[in-house]
C-alpha positions in Angstrom: 20.3 -10.4 27.2 22.2 -13.5 25.9 23.4 -11.6 22.8 24.8 -14.0 20.2 24.9 -16.9 22.7 22.2 -19.4 22.3 19.8 -19.7 25.2 19.4 -23.0 27.0 16.1 -24.7 27.9 16.7 -24.2 31.6 17.4 -20.6 31.1 14.2 -20.3 29.0 12.2 -21.7 31.9 13.8 -19.4 34.5 13.4 -16.3 32.3 9.7 -17.1 31.6 9.0 -17.8 35.2 10.7 -14.6 36.3 8.9 -12.4 33.7 5.5 -14.0 33.8 5.2 -15.2 37.4 3.4 -18.2 38.8 0.8 -19.7 36.5 -2.6 -21.2 37.6 -3.2 -24.6 36.1 -5.5 -27.6 36.3 -5.1 -28.5 39.9 -6.9 -25.3 40.6 -10.3 -26.7 39.4 -10.2 -30.4 38.8 -12.5 -32.6 40.8 -10.8 -35.9 40.0 -8.0 -37.3 37.9 -10.6 -38.9 35.6 -11.9 -35.4 34.8 -8.5 -34.5 33.5 -8.4 -37.7 31.5 -11.8 -37.1 29.9 -11.0 -33.5 29.3 -7.8 -34.4 27.6 -9.7 -36.5 25.1 -12.5 -33.9 24.6 -10.2 -30.9 24.0 -8.7 -32.5 20.9 -9.3 -30.2 17.9 -11.5 -27.8 19.9 -11.3 -25.3 22.8 -12.0 -25.6 26.5 -15.1 -23.4 25.9 -16.6 -26.3 23.9 -15.4 -28.9 26.3 -17.0 -27.5 29.4 -20.6 -28.5 28.4 -19.5 -32.0 27.7 -17.7 -32.3 31.0 -20.7 -31.0 32.8 -22.8 -33.7 31.0 -20.3 -36.4 32.0 -20.2 -35.2 35.6 -24.0 -35.4 35.9 -24.2 -38.9 34.4 -21.0 -40.5 35.6 -19.4 -38.4 38.3 -16.3 -38.8 36.1 -16.2 -42.5 37.0 -14.9 -44.6 34.0 -16.8 -47.6 35.3 -20.1 -45.8 35.1 -19.1 -44.4 31.7 -18.8 -48.0 30.4 -22.4 -48.6 31.4 -23.7 -45.9 28.9 -24.9 -46.9 25.5 -22.9 -45.6 22.5 -25.8 -43.2 21.6 -26.0 -41.9 25.2 -22.3 -41.3 25.4 -22.2 -39.6 22.0 -25.0 -37.2 23.0 -23.2 -36.3 26.2 -20.0 -35.3 24.4 -21.6 -33.8 21.3 -20.9 -30.2 22.3 -17.1 -30.9 21.9 -17.4 -31.8 18.3 -16.1 -35.0 16.6 -18.5 -36.7 19.1 -18.5 -40.1 17.4 -14.7 -40.5 17.6 -14.4 -38.9 21.0 -17.1 -41.1 22.5 -15.2 -44.1 21.3 -11.9 -42.8 22.6 -13.5 -42.2 26.0 -14.7 -45.8 26.0 -11.3 -47.0 25.0 -9.7 -45.1 27.9 -12.3 -46.4 30.3 -11.7 -50.0 29.2 -8.0 -49.4 29.7 -8.8 -48.1 33.2 -10.7 -51.3 33.9 -7.5 -53.2 33.2 -6.0 -51.3 36.1 -9.1 -51.9 38.3 -10.1 -48.3 37.8 -7.4 -47.5 40.4 -5.6 -44.2 40.1 -3.2 -45.4 42.8 -2.4 -48.5 40.8 -1.7 -46.5 37.7 0.5 -44.0 39.6 2.6 -46.8 41.1 3.3 -48.3 37.7 6.2 -47.6 35.4 5.7 -44.3 33.5 7.1 -45.6 30.2 4.8 -48.6 30.4 1.7 -46.5 31.1 2.6 -44.1 28.3 3.0 -47.0 25.9 -0.4 -48.4 26.9 -2.1 -45.0 26.4 -0.4 -44.6 23.0 -1.8 -48.0 22.0 -5.3 -46.8 22.5 -7.1 -45.6 19.3 -7.6 -41.8 19.6 -4.7 -41.1 22.0 -1.7 -39.4 20.5 1.6 -38.3 22.2 0.3 -34.9 23.3 -2.8 -36.3 24.9 -0.9 -39.2 26.5 1.7 -36.8 28.1 -1.0 -34.4 29.2 -2.9 -37.2 30.9 0.3 -38.7 32.4 1.3 -35.4 34.0 -1.9 -33.9 35.1 -4.0 -36.9 36.0 -1.4 -39.3 37.2 1.5 -37.0 38.4 4.0 -38.5 35.9 5.8 -35.4 34.7 7.5 -34.7 31.5 7.6 -32.2 28.6 4.4 -31.8 26.5 5.7 -30.7 23.1 2.5 -28.9 21.9 2.3 -26.4 19.1 3.0 -23.5 21.4 6.3 -25.0 22.6 7.6 -25.1 19.0 6.8 -21.5 18.4 8.1 -20.2 21.8 11.4 -22.1 21.5 11.9 -20.8 18.0 11.3 -17.3 19.2 13.9 -17.8 22.0 16.5 -19.2 19.6 16.4 -22.7 21.0 16.8 -25.6 18.5 14.8 -28.6 19.7 13.7 -30.2 16.4 10.3 -30.2 14.7 8.8 -33.6 15.4 6.9 -34.3 18.7 9.2 -37.0 20.1 12.3 -35.2 19.0 11.3 -32.0 20.9 10.3 -34.0 23.9 13.5 -36.0 24.0 15.6 -32.9 23.4 14.0 -30.8 26.2 13.9 -33.6 28.8 17.5 -34.5 28.2 18.7 -30.9 28.6 17.1 -29.9 31.9 16.1 -31.5 35.2 12.8 -30.2 36.6 10.6 -31.3 39.5 7.0 -32.4 38.8 5.7 -29.0 39.7 8.3 -27.3 37.6 7.3 -29.4 34.5 3.7 -28.4 35.1 4.7 -24.7 35.5 6.8 -24.8 32.3 3.9 -26.2 30.3 1.6 -23.6 31.7 4.1 -20.8 31.0 4.5 -21.9 27.4 0.7 -22.4 26.8 -0.2 -19.0 28.3 2.7 -17.3 26.4 1.5 -18.9 23.2 -2.0 -17.6 23.7 -0.9 -14.1 24.8 1.8 -13.3 22.1 1.2 -13.7 18.4 4.2 -11.7 17.2 7.8 -12.6 17.8 8.8 -9.0 18.4 6.3 -8.4 21.1 7.3 -11.6 22.9 11.0 -10.9 22.7 10.6 -7.3 23.9 8.6 -8.5 26.9 11.2 -11.2 27.7 14.1 -8.8 27.2 15.6 -11.0 24.4 17.9 -9.2 22.1 
């Protein structure tokens, strides 16, 4: 398939969707958008397995309400998120995000109705929030879609022979400018890439499954 012709981003999405099928993702289990926000902070430099106890602690104490989170003392918050590691930094980032939410009256509707570029810029100005976390939060918590250029995407695109750059913003810009996808398709694309990245560790195995020559 494709032979010497370079595959395009849209073709990669269609091929992965055809070969791998529909992917379950966050909407299958989330209880609120703020759970997604908190989880996006806690999963930094760890796995979801370590995040789950911290989310359970936050659910019990705050119900995933950023206003209630701000009522916790620093020590209380650190103890709640300790299972996720880097608990001092993550507790402060959660507080930063919750204070940002206060600036939007803790209103998901207000955030969703705002300009996406403006909200992304605000998130990136918060200490502890990088581009990947910001884009993750935008898409899954606030339905503001786009490409999340995580480590898996770089590997998968390389294996598919697609040149998109090496830096986060370069990859994001390259992908978003080369294909038009709906909100659900962006979510599906990200899920496909993440699950492919977890499933295949060798380029030969991945290419054989996808039928890439």
